[in-house]
ZADO-342163 format. One record per residue: residue in one letter; x, y, z of N, C-alpha, C in turn. Coordinates in steps of 0.02 Angstrom, whole numbers, plus 50000, padded with zeros to 5 digits. Each point is the difference from the previous one (the first is absolute). Layout:
<keros>
KERO  residuo  n.east  n.north   n.up  ca.east  ca.north  ca.up  c.east  c.north   c.up
KERO        A       X        Y      Z        X         Y      Z       X        Y      Z
...
</keros>
This chain:
<keros>
KERO  residuo  n.east  n.north   n.up  ca.east  ca.north  ca.up  c.east  c.north   c.up
KERO        M   53003    47268  49498    50051     49973  49955   49969    49986  49931
KERO        I   50040    50006  49947    49977     49985  49934   49983    49926  49993
KERO        G   49944    49988  49968    49981     49932  49987   49963    49967  50058
KERO        T   49991    50034  50056    49965     49972  50057   49927    50020  49997
KERO        E   49954    49950  50001    49930     50013  49997   49974    50019  50069
KERO        P   49957    50052  50006    49971     50017  50065   49949    49948  50020
KERO        P   49985    49993  50065    49949     49953  50022   49933    50016  49967
KERO        Q   49958    49948  49991    49935     50008  49968   49960    50055  50035
KERO        G   49973    50047  49959    49957     50051  50028   50036    50060  50028
KERO        Q   50067    50000  49999    50038     50056  50026   50037    50035  49943
KERO        D   50005    50065  50006    50039     50038  49951   50074    49991  50014
KERO        P   50042    50000  49947    50072     49997  50012   50024    50063  50035
KERO        P   50054    49996  50038    50025     50060  50034   50020    50053  49949
KERO        P   49993    50065  50017    50017     50053  49953   50070    49994  49971
KERO        Q   50049    49979  50042    50068     49996  49974   50007    49947  49946
KERO        A   49959    49947  50003    50003     49949  49948   49971    50026  49935
KERO        V   49943    50037  50006    49971     50030  49939   50049    50048  49969
KERO        R   50032    50041  50042    50047     50049  49975   50061    49967  49968
KERO        A   50022    49944  50029    50062     49970  49978   49992    49962  49935
KERO        G   49941    49972  49986    49992     49956  49942   50025    50028  49934
KERO        P   49967    50052  49973    50022     50027  49935   50069    50031  50002
KERO        V   50019    50029  50057    50067     50030  50006   50053    49946  49996
KERO        R   49990    49946  50036    50050     49947  50001   50006    49966  49931
KERO        A   49944    49990  49967    50003     49970  49933   50037    50045  49952
KERO        L   49986    50065  50003    50036     50047  49957   50074    50000  50016
KERO        H   50016    50001  50064    50071     49999  50021   50035    49938  49974
KERO        A   49967    49942  50006    50030     49938  49978   50012    50000  49924
KERO        S   49952    50024  49962    50007     50001  49927   50053    50049  49978
KERO        Y   50002    50059  50031    50050     50050  49980   50070    49979  50021
KERO        Q   50006    49970  50059    50065     49977  50022   50026    49944  49956
KERO        A   49955    49955  49979    50021     49945  49955   50023    50027  49933
KERO        L   49965    50050  49974    50020     50030  49937   50065    50039  50007
KERO        A   50009    50034  50056    50062     50037  50012   50059    49952  50003
KERO        A   49990    49940  50027    50053     49950  50003   50023    49978  49931
KERO        V   49954    50003  49951    50018     49985  49931   50038    50059  49970
KERO        V   49974    50059  50011    50025     50060  49966   50069    50023  50027
KERO        A   50010    49998  50065    50059     50030  50031   50067    49976  49970
KERO        P   50009    49934  49987    50065     49979  49974   50008    50005  49925
KERO        L   49949    50022  49964    50004     50000  49927   50051    50052  49975
KERO        E   50035    49981  49948    50049     50045  49968   49975    50019  49931
KERO        D   50037    50044  49967    49978     50024  49935   49987    49944  49951
KERO        E   50043    49950  49998    49992     49945  49953   49935    49963  50012
KERO        D   49983    49991  50064    49937     49966  50017   49940    50039  49976
KERO        S   50006    50066  49998    49943     50042  49985   49976    49994  49928
KERO        W   50041    49969  49958    49980     49991  49930   49968    49932  49987
KERO        Q   49994    49959  50052    49969     49934  49992   49925    50008  49987
KERO        P   49971    49955  49959    49928     50004  49988   49960    49980  50062
KERO        T   49938    50020  50001    49955     49984  50056   49938    49965  49973
KERO        G   49954    49985  50046    49937     49970  49980   49951    50048  49970
KERO        C   50017    50064  49996    49957     50051  49969   50025    50012  49928
KERO        T   49957    49989  49952    50018     50005  49930   50033    50067  49985
KERO        G   50060    49997  49970    50034     50061  49978   50040    50036  50053
KERO        W   49998    49977  50062    50035     50034  50053   50060    49961  50025
KERO        A   50057    50035  50005    50058     49974  50036   49991    50015  50074
KERO        V   50045    49975  50041    49996     50010  50072   49995    50074  50017
KERO        R   50040    50042  49969    49999     50071  50016   49933    50032  49983
KERO        D   49968    49979  49946    49935     50027  49981   49947    49981  50051
KERO        L   50000    49937  50020    49952     49978  50050   50012    50033  50067
KERO        L   50064    50010  50017    50014     50033  50064   49974    50072  50000
KERO        F   50005    50034  49944    49973     50067  49996   49924    49998  50011
KERO        H   49967    49951  49970    49928     49993  50010   49984    49988  50074
KERO        C   50040    49958  50033    49990     49988  50072   50012    50063  50041
KERO        L   50049    50040  49979    50012     50064  50032   49938    50044  49997
KERO        M   49969    50002  49941    49940     50041  49992   49943    49974  50044
KERO        D   49996    49935  50010    49948     49974  50044   50012    50018  50072
KERO        C   50064    49997  50021    50016     50024  50068   49981    50073  50008
KERO        Q   50014    50040  49949    49983     50071  50002   49925    50009  50005
KERO        R   49962    49960  49962    49927     50001  50005   49978    49989  50072
KERO        G   50029    49949  50031    49982     49984  50068   50018    50056  50048
KERO        L   50060    50027  49992    50023     50053  50045   49955    50062  49995
KERO        V   49981    50018  49940    49956     50058  49990   49931    49985  50030
KERO        A   49973    49941  49985    49933     49983  50024   49997    49998  50076
KERO        L   50052    49975  50032    50001     49996  50073   49999    50069  50033
KERO        H   50014    50052  49961    49998     50068  50025   49944    50041  49968
KERO        T   49949    49964  49972    49945     50034  49966   49934    49975  50028
KERO        P   49980    50025  50059    49936     49978  50029   49941    50022  49957
KERO        A   49947    49960  50002    49940     50015  49959   49938    49997  50045
KERO        P   49948    50038  49982    49940     50002  50042   49958    49937  49996
KERO        G   50005    49961  49946    49960     49940  49994   49933    50016  49967
KERO        P   49959    49948  49989    50012     49931  50020   50049    49965  49954
KERO        A   50024    49942  50022    50045     49961  49957   49961    49973  49940
KERO        D   50031    50003  49941    49969     49971  49941   50040    49942  49971
KERO        R   50055    49983  50033    50040     49942  49980   50028    49967  50063
KERO        D   50012    49935  49994    50035     49964  50053   50059    49964  49968
KERO        A   50033    49955  50037    50061     49967  49976   49987    49955  49940
KERO        V   49938    49980  49990    49982     49957  49942   49973    50043  49943
KERO        T   49950    50042  50014    49969     50037  49945   50046    50053  49970
KERO        Y   50053    50018  50036    50050     50045  49971   50025    49974  49933
KERO        W   50008    49933  49997    50028     49969  49940   49950    49992  49943
KERO        S   49936    50013  50014    49950     49992  49948   50010    50052  49944
KERO        D   50033    50054  50015    50015     50051  49950   50064    49984  49960
KERO        R   50033    49946  50020    50066     49987  49971   50003    49934  49963
KERO        R   49950    49991  49958    50000     49943  49955   50052    50011  49944
KERO        P   50024    49945  49969    50050     50009  49947   49976    50046  49945
KERO        D   50042    50046  49980    49985     50050  49948   50061    50005  49956
KERO        R   49996    49974  49939    50059     49995  49957   50032    50068  49986
KERO        E   49959    50048  49980    50028     50066  49983   50028    50033  50062
KERO        G   49963    49999  50055    50024     50031  50062   50063    49966  50026
KERO        A   50002    49933  49995    50059     49964  50023   50061    50017  49958
KERO        A   49990    50006  49934    50056     50017  49956   50027    50070  50016
KERO        N   49954    50047  50010    50021     50068  50017   50037    50002  50067
KERO        G   49975    49961  50048    50032     49997  50065   50070    49970  49996
KERO        R   50008    49949  49958    50067     49970  49992   50049    50050  49971
KERO        R   49977    50037  49950    50044     50050  49969   50020    50053  50050
KERO        W   49951    50024  50038    50015     50054  50048   50049    49977  50053
KERO        A   49991    49939  50025    50046     49974  50051   50070    49991  49971
KERO        R   50005    49975  49939    50066     49989  49970   50037    50066  49989
KERO        V   49964    50051  49975    50032     50065  49989   50020    50031  50067
KERO        S   49956    49996  50049    50014     50031  50065   50057    49965  50035
KERO        A   50001    49934  49999    50054     49963  50032   50066    50014  49965
KERO        G   49998    50012  49934    50060     50014  49963   50032    50067  50016
KERO        M   49964    50043  50035    50027     50065  50017   50050    49996  50059
KERO        F   50001    49943  50034    50049     49991  50054   50066    49975  49968
KERO        L   50052    50040  50004    50063     49982  49968   50032    49940  50033
KERO        H   49988    49991  50065    50029     49944  50036   49943    49964  50037
KERO        F   49999    49934  49994    49947     49961  50031   49998    50011  50076
KERO        G   50058    50012  50030    50003     50011  50072   49957    50058  50022
KERO        Q   49992    50051  49957    49958     50056  50017   49927    49979  50006
KERO        L   49978    49961  49951    49931     49975  50000   49989    49952  50058
KERO        R   50048    49955  50010    49995     49952  50055   49995    50036  50068
KERO        G   50042    50050  50010    49999     50036  50063   49935    50038  50010
KERO        L   49975    50032  49947    49938     50038  50006   49942    49953  50015
KERO        Y   49999    49942  49969    49946     49951  50015   50003    49979  50073
KERO        L   50059    49982  50024    50006     49975  50069   49981    50054  50050
KERO        E   50020    50063  49987    49982     50055  50045   49925    50012  50001
KERO        T   49969    49999  49940    49929     50014  49996   49959    49943  50031
KERO        A   50021    49939  49989    49965     49943  50030   50003    50004  50077
KERO        A   50058    50018  50027    50007     50007  50073   49956    50055  50026
KERO        A   49996    50057  49964    49957     50055  50021   49926    49979  49998
KERO        T   49981    49962  49950    49931     49976  49996   49984    49955  50058
KERO        L   50045    49956  50019    49989     49957  50058   49994    50040  50064
KERO        N   50041    50050  50009    49996     50042  50060   49932    50036  50003
KERO        A   49977    50025  49942    49936     50034  49999   49943    49951  50014
KERO        A   50004    49940  49973    49948     49949  50012   49996    49982  50074
KERO        A   50058    49992  50031    50002     49981  50071   49969    50053  50044
KERO        A   50001    50062  49978    49973     50056  50040   49928    50017  49983
KERO        T   49969    49961  49955    49932     50016  49977   49950    49950  50025
KERO        D   49944    50023  50026    49945     49957  50020   49971    49966  49939
KERO        P   49997    49934  49998    49973     49965  49941   49928    50019  49983
KERO        G   49964    50027  50048    49931     50019  49986   49992    50070  49970
KERO        L   50055    50038  49997    49997     50068  49973   49982    49998  49926
KERO        L   49954    50043  49979    49982     50004  49929   50051    50044  49963
KERO        L   50022    49974  49942    50050     50033  49960   49978    50005  49928
KERO        S   50030    50046  49964    49987     50008  49929   50059    49975  49959
KERO        T   49986    49961  49949    50053     49976  49955   49971    49987  49931
KERO        Q   50030    50027  49949    49983     49989  49930   49925    50010  49987
KERO        G   49972    50053  50030    49931     50017  49988   49950    49960  50040
KERO        H   50022    49959  50047    49956     49961  50041   50015    50010  50074
KERO        T   49953    49978  50042    50008     50004  50072   49999    49929  50029
KERO        M   50048    49986  50043    50002     49935  50034   50032    50009  50068
KERO        T   49994    49949  50042    50033     50004  50065   50075    49990  49990
KERO        A   50038    50024  50049    50073     49991  49997   50018    49926  50000
KERO        G   49962    49960  50039    50014     49928  50001   49992    49968  49931
KERO        D   49947    50020  49965    49990     49973  49932   50052    50025  49952
KERO        L   50020    50064  50008    50055     50026  49959   50063    49958  50010
KERO        M   50016    49985  50063    50060     49960  50014   49995    49931  49967
KERO        K   49941    49972  49998    49992     49935  49968   50012    50004  49925
KERO        T   49979    50055  49968    50013     50007  49929   50075    50008  49987
KERO        L   50033    50037  50044    50073     50008  49993   50036    49933  50010
KERO        T   49975    49961  50048    50029     49934  50014   49992    49954  49940
KERO        A   49940    49999  49972    49987     49956  49943   50043    50019  49940
KERO        E   50005    50065  49986    50040     50022  49943   50074    49984  50010
KERO        A   50026    50014  50060    50071     49985  50013   50014    49926  49994
KERO        T   49954    49958  50022    50012     49928  49999   49998    49973  49929
KERO        V   49951    50021  49961    49997     49977  49930   50062    50022  49962
KERO        H   50021    50062  50011    50060     50025  49965   50064    49969  50027
KERO        H   49999    49977  50062    50057     49962  50026   50009    49937  49957
KERO        L   49945    49966  49987    50004     49940  49957   50024    50017  49930
KERO        D   49978    50057  49974    50024     50023  49935   50075    50015  50001
KERO        L   50022    50033  50053    50069     50024  50004   50050    49943  50001
KERO        V   49983    49945  50032    50049     49946  50009   49999    49950  49943
KERO        A   49963    50014  49946    49993     49952  49945   50068    49979  49972
KERO        S   50048    50047  49997    50067     49985  49974   50053    50008  50055
KERO        L   49979    49997  50062    50045     50006  50057   49991    49938  50044
KERO        P   50025    49942  49978    49983     49936  50033   50022    49995  50072
KERO        H   50049    50039  50020    50025     49995  50069   49969    50053  50047
KERO        A   49954    50039  49974    49969     50052  50041   49951    49969  50049
KERO        P   49991    50030  50058    49951     49975  50049   49929    50006  49973
KERO        G   49956    49956  50024    49931     49997  49976   49956    50052  50032
KERO        A   49938    50004  49975    49950     50046  50027   49979    49978  50070
KERO        S   49975    50046  50039    49982     49986  50069   49935    49960  50004
KERO        P   49994    49953  50046    49936     49964  50009   49941    50046  50015
KERO        P   50008    50051  50044    49942     50045  50010   49980    50037  49936
KERO        G   50049    50018  49959    49984     50033  49937   49963    49954  49954
KERO        L   50022    49938  49994    49967     49952  49957   49929    49985  50025
KERO        A   49992    49997  50066    49933     49989  50028   49954    50059  49982
KERO        C   50027    50060  50000    49961     50059  49981   49979    49996  49927
KERO        V   50045    49978  49957    49983     49993  49929   49945    49948  49992
KERO        R   50006    49944  50035    49948     49948  49995   49932    50027  50023
KERO        A   49999    50036  50055    49936     50028  50024   49971    50048  49949
KERO        T   50042    50040  49968    49977     50047  49950   49971    49964  49939
KERO        L   50036    49949  49977    49976     49963  49942   49936    49962  50015
KERO        D   49996    49970  50059    49938     49966  50020   49942    50049  50002
KERO        G   50013    50060  50025    49948     50051  50002   49976    50019  49931
KERO        L   50046    50006  49953    49981     50017  49931   49964    49942  49966
KERO        L   50021    49939  50017    49967     49941  49972   49930    49990  50029
KERO        G   49991    50023  50062    49936     49993  50033   49994    49938  50043
KERO        R   50053    49962  50005    50001     49940  50042   50072    49976  50006
KERO        P   50015    49958  50049    50067     49972  50004   50016    49958  49938
KERO        L   50060    50005  49976    50020     49962  49941   49987    49926  50011
KERO        P   49965    49966  49954    49985     49929  50010   50055    49953  49977
KERO        L   50060    50026  49987    50056     49959  49977   50055    50001  50051
KERO        D   50039    49947  50001    50054     49992  50049   50064    50033  49973
KERO        W   49998    50066  49994    50057     50038  49976   50040    50027  50059
KERO        S   50065    50004  49991    50041     50035  50050   49984    50075  49996
KERO        D   50019    50037  50051    49989     50072  49999   50036    50032  49941
KERO        E   50061    49978  49986    50039     50029  49945   49967    49986  49933
KERO        H   49977    49939  49989    49968     49983  49937   49936    50040  49991
KERO        Y   49961    50006  50054    49938     50038  49996   50015    50073  49985
KERO        A   50052    50028  50031    50018     50069  49987   50018    50010  49927
KERO        R   50036    49954  49971    50021     50007  49930   49942    49988  49952
KERO        A   49962    49947  50012    49944     49984  49955   49943    50050  50008
KERO        G   49988    50022  50061    49945     50046  50012   50011    50069  49973
KERO        T   50063    50017  49986    50017     50066  49972   50023    49995  49928
KERO        G   49991    49943  49970    50016     49993  49929   50073    49986  49984
KERO        R   50041    49988  50052    50070     49984  49987   50008    49930  49972
KERO        L   49955    49955  50018    49999     49932  49974   49933    49987  49968
KERO        P   49999    49974  49938    49936     49983  49970   49970    49938  50033
KERO        L   49934    49997  50001    49967     49941  50026   50010    49941  49952
KERO        T   50011    49942  50028    50003     49939  49959   49928    49979  49984
KERO        N   49994    49955  49952    49933     49974  49984   49968    49967  50060
KERO        A   50039    49963  50038    49973     49966  50059   49977    50050  50052
KERO        E   50038    50054  50008    49981     50052  50049   49936    50035  49978
KERO        E   49994    50013  49936    49940     50032  49974   49938    49956  50012
KERO        R   50008    49935  49989    49944     49955  50012   49982    49999  50074
KERO        A   50050    49999  50043    49988     49997  50073   49967    50064  50024
KERO        L   50017    50057  49971    49971     50064  50021   49930    50010  49972
KERO        G   49985    49968  49944    49934     50007  49970   49989    50072  49977
KERO        P   49940    50027  50013    49985     50069  49977   50046    50053  50029
KERO        D   50030    49985  50058    50046     50050  50031   50063    50011  49959
KERO        A   50016    49953  49955    50061     50007  49960   49997    50063  49957
KERO        A   49941    50021  49981    49992     50060  49959   50019    50063  50037
KERO        S   50003    49997  50067    50018     50059  50040   50075    50011  50004
KERO        F   50040    49951  49978    50073     50005  50005   50027    50038  49940
KERO        P   50050    50043  50010    50031     50018  50065   49954    50044  50041
KERO        L   50003    49991  50066    49956     50036  50045   50020    50073  50008
KERO        F   50065    50013  49997    50026     50067  49991   50069    49994  49971
KERO        G   50024    50054  49968    50064     49996  49967   50044    50059  50017
</keros>
């Protein structure tokens, strides 16, 4: 079962190892789908937590991430792995020019859908296909994605972290939308702790850590003092 620790000195059963990253991905994608499914065209023009993106623009970006996962899950690699669920993000530090170009590309691409329902439907179908592929894949299988090699389990964790952070972005102007999944938020915390090099020494909620750790919220003076030299590492990824 998820969250159950094996007895000291024993390995967890194979089904538990297999279920962990798959279940977290399923929880994060299902939570995001619950936000997306009821949205109408008017909702799609609401701003999000991503600078310059409306809901439809961010949803297109999420669609591309599902597509990344779906392709990677069908692209076995010989190895060895050169990235894991944490070091994958070391290549994705904030980049002003790259971020600006990415925002423009997503806005133009999302604008090619004449009706939001088309984009919404394509996202939901692709997310479901990605989940089906993940459930059928051994988490230990080596895969290729974006020029790197990692295990399928680590790939699923990157997809979970991205979907969860963007879930928080998506609901910024949708106050009645359901929240991000606890397993997804736990995955983001584990990723951020890994990038920080230690567990966060502050009593932040998972949501606050997700926002501050990815640059969505600036650190306060008190937080910077409490973090000490580690404050210079924020945002840990963007």
